[in-house]
N, C-alpha and C positions, 0 to 999 in steps of 0.2 A: 465491384469491387470488396474484396475484410479490409480492413484496415483495426492493425492489430494494434495497440495501443500502448504501454508502459506507464504505470501507475506504480501508487504505492501505497499500501495502509495511511501514511503519514498524513492521505489528502484529508483523513475524519479527525489527527490528532494535531500536538504543533507541542511539543520540547524545547528546552532547552538549547537552545545553539541552534536549534533549526525547524526556527519562524519561516528562516522565506520558500527551503525549501516548502515546509508543511503549504504553504499558502498558493508554490505554482501545483502543487499538483493537486488541492485541491480546486484549483482553475482550471487545468484541466481536466478533470472528470467535471466539470459544468459547460465545458468548448464544446467535448462531445457529447453532455446529455443534449443540446442545443441545437448537436449538427447531425441525430438520432430525430432529435421533429422533424428538420427541418428536412431533409433526406434522408424520406426513407425506405428508396429504392436500397441504399448505402450501404451495409455493416458493418457491424466496431461492436469490436469485446477492449477495454478496457481492465486492467490487468494489473491490479493491487494487490503487493504484495511488503513484508515485512524482512527481516532479513535476509540476502538468497547467497550463499556460499561461495559466489566470485572476489572476481580480484577489487571487483567494484567499489564497495564494500570501502577493504582497508583499509584505498585508497583518502575514497572521498573522507571517513569516517576523522583517520589514523589510529583515529581509536580504539580496540571492537575493546565494547565490554562483555561481561563473560555474562549474561540472561545475552545478548542478542549473540554473540557462540550457540549458546544453550540451544536457541529457537529458529539459529540460518534451517534456511529452507533447501534444500539440495539444488539443485539446480539443474539438473538431470531428470528429476521429479513433474515440475514449473515448466519445458521443452513439453515434456510430454502432453502435459494436461493446456500447453500452449496447441503442437498441434491435433492436436483432438478438435479442441474450442475450434481448428479452421475448417474441420472435417460437419464438426455438428454444435454452428455456431450457437453461441452466448455473451450473453451483455456483460456480464462480468466477471474473473475471475476473480476472490480475495482470498490469498488465503500469509497464512494459516489458518484457517477459516475461523479458528477461535480467537483468534486479535481481532479478525472483523466485528464478529461479532461481541465479543469486550468495545471495542471503541465505542460499535452504538450504543451502546447500553450505556458510551461514561456521557454519550452528546445529548445524556437525557437529563442527569448533573454532577455535568464537566467542571464544579468548588469543590460538592463532597467525593466526587470519588478519588481527584485532585492530594484531598487533605490527607484521605482513607490510604492509596497505595501513591505514596509519591515518589517512589524508589521508581517504580515504575514507569519515570514520566523522565527521573533522569540516567538517561543511556548515553547518554553522548560528552554528563559534562561528571570528572572522574570525580 
């Protein structure tokens, strides 16, 4: 079997108004990591994304920031990547890659980066 799990890049950070969402996505990632170790015969692919151009983001957020609108991932492009991962299994799909890389760097010095780039963390607050 091959499970495709929809996660979020929010698993690697938090922002005002999104603490519970981020915590649940981090827990999801760790649960899948544990299952991958416990059941090596089963394939798991976690799809972690930033904002995707679907109705979900508009319903969940209510007000989508201009920044989020600029960086939204096209849903058809993401779907193609998921289909590719079904045929050529991967552990994770992280999109956009630049955001994933930035969040990994953020985890090395979160307080300093929050001070320098505070507006980027305020996407859910008007």
